[in-house]
Each structure stands twice: as C-alpha cells, then as structure tokens.
PLY file of the C-alpha trace (Angstrom):
ply
format ascii 1.0
element vertex 301
property float x
property float y
property float z
element edge 300
property int vertex1
property int vertex2
end_header
0.00 0.00 0.00
2.80 2.36 0.94
4.26 2.01 -2.56
1.04 3.09 -4.26
0.70 6.05 -1.90
4.21 7.11 -2.79
3.52 7.10 -6.53
0.38 9.18 -6.09
2.23 11.77 -4.04
5.04 11.97 -6.62
2.70 12.71 -9.51
3.64 16.31 -10.26
4.26 18.72 -13.13
7.53 16.95 -13.90
5.50 13.88 -14.97
3.65 15.82 -17.65
5.44 15.39 -20.95
5.13 17.77 -23.87
6.24 16.32 -27.19
7.89 19.01 -29.29
7.59 19.33 -33.06
7.26 15.97 -34.78
8.30 13.80 -31.81
4.67 12.71 -31.32
4.59 11.22 -34.82
7.81 9.28 -34.25
6.60 8.06 -30.84
3.19 6.82 -32.09
3.44 6.54 -35.91
0.44 4.20 -36.25
-1.83 6.88 -34.80
-1.07 9.07 -37.81
-0.61 6.65 -40.72
-2.57 3.55 -39.67
0.29 1.14 -39.05
4.05 0.67 -39.46
3.92 -2.22 -41.91
3.27 -2.22 -45.66
0.01 -0.26 -45.38
1.62 2.62 -43.46
4.66 2.60 -45.74
2.48 3.11 -48.82
0.41 5.69 -46.97
3.50 7.96 -47.05
3.27 8.02 -50.86
-0.46 8.83 -50.76
0.01 11.71 -48.33
2.74 13.26 -50.49
0.76 12.81 -53.72
-2.39 14.23 -52.04
-0.67 17.63 -51.79
-0.10 17.62 -55.56
-3.69 16.47 -56.13
-4.97 19.38 -54.01
-3.06 21.70 -56.37
-4.65 19.94 -59.35
-8.14 20.29 -57.86
-7.50 23.98 -57.30
-6.69 24.20 -61.04
-2.94 24.81 -60.85
-1.39 21.42 -61.60
-1.73 19.09 -64.60
1.22 16.71 -64.21
2.34 14.56 -61.30
5.34 12.22 -61.50
5.84 9.50 -58.92
9.09 7.54 -58.95
10.14 4.52 -56.91
13.91 4.97 -56.92
16.46 2.16 -56.92
17.26 2.77 -53.24
13.53 2.42 -52.29
13.20 6.17 -51.82
10.19 7.90 -53.40
10.15 11.07 -55.49
6.93 13.01 -56.13
7.10 16.01 -58.46
4.27 18.23 -59.72
3.85 21.37 -61.81
1.65 23.22 -59.31
2.32 26.61 -57.75
5.07 25.30 -55.47
4.87 25.45 -51.67
5.28 29.10 -50.57
8.82 29.91 -49.42
8.37 33.45 -48.05
8.69 34.09 -44.31
5.79 33.03 -42.10
4.79 36.09 -40.06
3.96 34.20 -36.86
6.72 31.58 -36.83
9.50 33.68 -38.40
10.72 30.96 -40.73
10.14 30.00 -44.36
6.61 28.74 -45.07
8.22 25.66 -46.66
9.90 24.78 -43.36
6.61 25.34 -41.51
4.70 23.01 -43.85
7.41 20.35 -43.58
8.06 20.45 -39.83
4.93 21.69 -38.04
1.84 19.54 -37.47
-1.49 21.02 -38.62
0.20 23.58 -40.86
-0.95 23.90 -44.47
-2.92 25.82 -47.04
-6.17 23.91 -46.60
-7.26 25.76 -43.43
-7.32 29.11 -45.22
-10.68 29.22 -47.00
-9.21 31.05 -49.99
-6.41 28.58 -50.78
-8.23 25.31 -51.47
-11.94 24.83 -51.95
-11.53 21.05 -51.75
-8.65 19.09 -50.28
-7.96 15.60 -49.00
-5.48 14.06 -46.58
-4.59 14.31 -42.93
-5.53 17.97 -42.26
-2.12 19.59 -42.46
-0.47 16.55 -40.89
0.32 14.75 -44.15
3.69 15.80 -45.49
5.12 16.70 -42.06
4.26 13.12 -40.99
6.07 11.75 -44.02
9.05 13.91 -43.05
8.99 12.72 -39.42
8.95 9.05 -40.47
11.73 9.37 -43.06
15.40 8.94 -42.19
16.01 11.61 -44.87
13.82 13.94 -46.88
14.62 16.57 -49.48
12.18 19.30 -50.53
12.63 21.42 -53.61
10.32 24.20 -54.72
10.43 25.71 -58.21
9.07 29.25 -57.90
9.83 32.71 -59.29
12.60 31.32 -61.51
14.53 29.86 -58.56
15.02 26.42 -56.99
14.54 26.56 -53.23
15.71 23.60 -51.17
15.71 22.23 -47.64
16.75 18.80 -46.35
15.71 16.99 -43.19
16.68 14.03 -41.04
13.84 12.36 -39.10
11.83 15.56 -39.50
14.53 17.98 -38.35
15.81 20.55 -40.88
19.54 20.33 -41.62
19.75 23.99 -42.74
17.44 26.94 -43.46
15.66 27.05 -46.85
18.19 28.15 -49.47
18.33 28.89 -53.20
20.30 26.18 -55.03
19.79 27.19 -58.66
17.60 28.73 -61.33
14.74 27.17 -63.27
11.93 27.97 -65.67
9.78 25.24 -64.09
7.26 25.67 -61.33
6.05 23.16 -58.78
7.26 21.05 -55.88
9.57 18.04 -55.75
9.64 15.85 -52.65
12.00 12.92 -52.13
11.94 10.78 -48.99
13.67 7.70 -47.61
11.31 5.84 -45.19
12.98 5.21 -41.83
13.83 1.48 -41.46
13.88 1.91 -37.66
10.16 2.83 -37.81
8.77 0.52 -40.52
8.80 -3.27 -40.49
9.38 -3.17 -44.27
10.70 -0.44 -46.56
10.05 -2.31 -49.82
7.49 -0.63 -52.08
4.95 -2.65 -54.10
4.27 -1.40 -57.62
0.69 -2.73 -57.61
-0.36 -0.93 -54.44
0.93 2.45 -55.65
-0.38 1.91 -59.20
-3.88 1.12 -57.89
-4.07 4.41 -55.99
-2.59 6.46 -58.86
-5.10 4.95 -61.31
-7.92 5.78 -58.89
-6.70 9.38 -58.52
-6.47 9.79 -62.31
-10.07 8.59 -62.69
-11.28 10.87 -59.87
-9.54 13.93 -61.31
-10.38 14.10 -65.01
-7.59 15.36 -67.26
-4.74 15.10 -64.80
-1.71 13.06 -65.90
0.02 10.87 -63.32
3.21 9.09 -64.39
4.44 6.23 -62.22
7.98 4.93 -62.69
9.82 2.08 -61.03
13.58 2.49 -61.36
14.34 -0.83 -59.60
15.40 -3.21 -62.38
13.50 -6.53 -62.60
15.12 -9.94 -63.31
15.73 -8.88 -66.92
17.20 -5.57 -65.84
14.16 -3.59 -67.08
12.48 -0.67 -65.34
8.79 0.12 -65.79
6.58 3.12 -66.37
2.84 3.65 -66.63
0.84 6.81 -67.33
-2.60 7.25 -65.76
-4.79 9.76 -67.52
-8.57 9.79 -67.84
-10.05 12.49 -70.05
-13.59 11.54 -69.02
-12.79 10.90 -65.35
-15.63 9.11 -63.53
-17.25 7.85 -66.74
-14.04 5.98 -67.54
-13.79 4.81 -63.92
-17.21 3.13 -64.07
-16.36 1.49 -67.40
-13.07 0.26 -65.90
-14.73 -1.17 -62.76
-17.49 -2.77 -64.85
-15.28 -4.05 -67.68
-15.81 -7.78 -66.96
-19.61 -7.58 -66.73
-22.37 -7.66 -69.34
-23.96 -4.23 -69.74
-27.70 -3.76 -70.14
-26.89 -0.74 -72.32
-23.59 0.85 -73.19
-24.26 4.36 -71.91
-22.89 5.73 -68.66
-25.46 7.78 -66.74
-23.43 10.78 -65.62
-24.27 13.77 -63.43
-22.02 16.66 -62.46
-23.67 19.42 -60.50
-23.50 21.60 -57.41
-26.07 21.71 -54.60
-25.81 24.22 -51.72
-22.22 24.96 -52.65
-21.20 21.27 -52.65
-19.96 19.84 -55.96
-21.30 16.35 -56.72
-20.27 13.90 -59.42
-21.99 10.57 -60.08
-21.52 7.91 -62.76
-23.74 4.83 -63.05
-23.82 1.80 -65.35
-26.38 -0.99 -65.35
-25.32 -4.60 -65.88
-26.93 -8.05 -65.74
-25.65 -8.82 -62.22
-27.91 -8.87 -59.17
-25.35 -7.45 -56.74
-24.42 -3.78 -56.64
-20.84 -2.57 -56.92
-20.63 0.91 -55.46
-17.56 3.06 -54.76
-17.91 6.36 -52.91
-15.31 9.08 -52.46
-15.17 12.41 -50.66
-12.34 14.79 -51.62
-10.54 11.88 -53.37
-10.63 9.76 -50.20
-12.30 6.36 -50.56
-15.08 6.30 -47.96
-15.22 2.54 -47.46
-17.41 2.92 -44.36
-20.05 4.77 -46.42
-21.68 7.86 -44.90
-24.55 10.29 -45.43
-23.47 10.90 -49.03
-23.93 7.21 -49.82
-27.18 6.86 -47.86
-28.55 9.92 -49.65
-27.54 8.59 -53.06
-29.16 5.18 -52.40
-32.39 6.78 -51.14
-32.58 9.14 -54.13
-31.91 6.35 -56.62
-34.59 4.10 -55.10
-37.07 7.00 -54.95
-36.42 7.96 -58.56
0 1
1 2
2 3
3 4
4 5
5 6
6 7
7 8
8 9
9 10
10 11
11 12
12 13
13 14
14 15
15 16
16 17
17 18
18 19
19 20
20 21
21 22
22 23
23 24
24 25
25 26
26 27
27 28
28 29
29 30
30 31
31 32
32 33
33 34
34 35
35 36
36 37
37 38
38 39
39 40
40 41
41 42
42 43
43 44
44 45
45 46
46 47
47 48
48 49
49 50
50 51
51 52
52 53
53 54
54 55
55 56
56 57
57 58
58 59
59 60
60 61
61 62
62 63
63 64
64 65
65 66
66 67
67 68
68 69
69 70
70 71
71 72
72 73
73 74
74 75
75 76
76 77
77 78
78 79
79 80
80 81
81 82
82 83
83 84
84 85
85 86
86 87
87 88
88 89
89 90
90 91
91 92
92 93
93 94
94 95
95 96
96 97
97 98
98 99
99 100
100 101
101 102
102 103
103 104
104 105
105 106
106 107
107 108
108 109
109 110
110 111
111 112
112 113
113 114
114 115
115 116
116 117
117 118
118 119
119 120
120 121
121 122
122 123
123 124
124 125
125 126
126 127
127 128
128 129
129 130
130 131
131 132
132 133
133 134
134 135
135 136
136 137
137 138
138 139
139 140
140 141
141 142
142 143
143 144
144 145
145 146
146 147
147 148
148 149
149 150
150 151
151 152
152 153
153 154
154 155
155 156
156 157
157 158
158 159
159 160
160 161
161 162
162 163
163 164
164 165
165 166
166 167
167 168
168 169
169 170
170 171
171 172
172 173
173 174
174 175
175 176
176 177
177 178
178 179
179 180
180 181
181 182
182 183
183 184
184 185
185 186
186 187
187 188
188 189
189 190
190 191
191 192
192 193
193 194
194 195
195 196
196 197
197 198
198 199
199 200
200 201
201 202
202 203
203 204
204 205
205 206
206 207
207 208
208 209
209 210
210 211
211 212
212 213
213 214
214 215
215 216
216 217
217 218
218 219
219 220
220 221
221 222
222 223
223 224
224 225
225 226
226 227
227 228
228 229
229 230
230 231
231 232
232 233
233 234
234 235
235 236
236 237
237 238
238 239
239 240
240 241
241 242
242 243
243 244
244 245
245 246
246 247
247 248
248 249
249 250
250 251
251 252
252 253
253 254
254 255
255 256
256 257
257 258
258 259
259 260
260 261
261 262
262 263
263 264
264 265
265 266
266 267
267 268
268 269
269 270
270 271
271 272
272 273
273 274
274 275
275 276
276 277
277 278
278 279
279 280
280 281
281 282
282 283
283 284
284 285
285 286
286 287
287 288
288 289
289 290
290 291
291 292
292 293
293 294
294 295
295 296
296 297
297 298
298 299
299 300
C-alpha cells in the first residue's frame, strides 16, 4: 500500500510530458498513418501525392510524376504553384519549413487557398518527413530552386536557393525510416492502384508512375494514368468484366448548396451492386450520409 501512496504523491508537473515538433509522430506513428507495416509505408506516398492532387483540384497542376527509386526512396514532383517559401509572419521561418516540420500547418485551413482538399488535415507531409530517415524538398518558384533537407523531421539547414529554373512546382523525395517501418520495400501494384484511382477521380490530370528498380531482366517500368472523361471511364473500368444492359454511362455533375457532386452509373446483368464512394478523393469505405442519400434518391427515382 505504501508504494502506491508514494507514486500518487510523486505525480507532479515533472511527470507531464510535452512532445515538441514531430516527436509525437515518431513516438506513435500508427496513430497518424494507420500502421508501421506495408500499409503505413504506402500511406506515405499517398500523403505526399495528395498535396499535388490538391493543387490539381484547385486548377494549378496538370502533371504529377511518382518515382520509386532504386534505393527504395520515393520522389513526387508536380507542376503546381510550389509550396510558398516566403517568411511566415507568426513563426518567423520559411513557409516551406513550416509546412514540412509543423503539425497542422498547411494551405487547406485558409478558405481562400483550397476549396476542396484531401489528406490528414495539415499533418500529411510533415508526418512523411517525421517518419523518413532523410527527406529533401525542392520548390520551383519565381525562376529559382529553393531547397531544404531533413533528417527524421529535423531541418539540416534553413531554406536556401540552389539554382535557377523555368519550371514551377514542388519536388519531394523521402527515404522511409527502417527503424520505424517493419518493411521499406514498395509494391508497384499498391501504388499503381491508388494512382489509377486518382487519375479517374480527377479528369484530365496526368500521373506518371515509374519504377527504377530493375526486374530480373534488368528492365524498369513506367505507366501513365490519364482519364479524359474521369468518372465515366472509372465506371467502365470497374465494370469491364460484366455484361452491360446498355452501353451508356449515366453521368451527373452538378452543385447543390455549394457542394460539388459527381456521379456515374452503369447498369449490368448482375444482381449485386458494386458501389464506390469518395469524398475529396478519399475512398469512404465505411459509407456515410453521401452514400445513404444517393441510395435513397436512386430508389425514390
């Protein structure tokens, strides 16, 4: 009994821990990315690509290139506006450093920056940074190449100009931390599936996926995902092995109470439904009010 008493009496302010910066992510990675096995590893790619997709949805980006490098690092490059690099008034450091090293920092909270965005609410790319043994950010803006590198989420130097360019956009390269993940080997199929999905969900955008790791024959591979008709093509792709009642895709794109809605439907000879729902590019596998509403409206109609 005396021992318990002692512990209670010793519980003071010194027992209260505050995790600084990205320490929380490194301490409990699964809380942020789901798990530390293959699923979490591939989630890093999705979070990085989601930033480029947000730029595409805002109308500023048309090309995204995703590369699995020979050393199992990942490079994601887009032709968007580029992460801002000017000084952040409140934190007195480059906005790029803020985005990369501070949790819940990003453009999606400011109503004017992104109307629609997906991902972990300003946690995404800083999480990727925290869980990478190394990460290198480059921003192509105003004719210059800005760069900053990190180790386990900590910047190695302030943002600096490393060259000139006529490109614009952001290039992120990261090396997942083998001390965090149970595997650091990327699967082509898992990444390709998500990139294909994103290309279907964002009509007109071009996503190029490359694997620079040579196979048994010493070959590398590349695939381009691009859907001019977006959701219409998605439904045809999902339904490709079934017999259609008629060849047309029923397609609606509209806005109700300020919320954009897009629906594509095909009828086939099967008796079971095959329904995929997404909100802001995120697959809502649990369903939700959007799905319930759609089902009710379809039945009523």
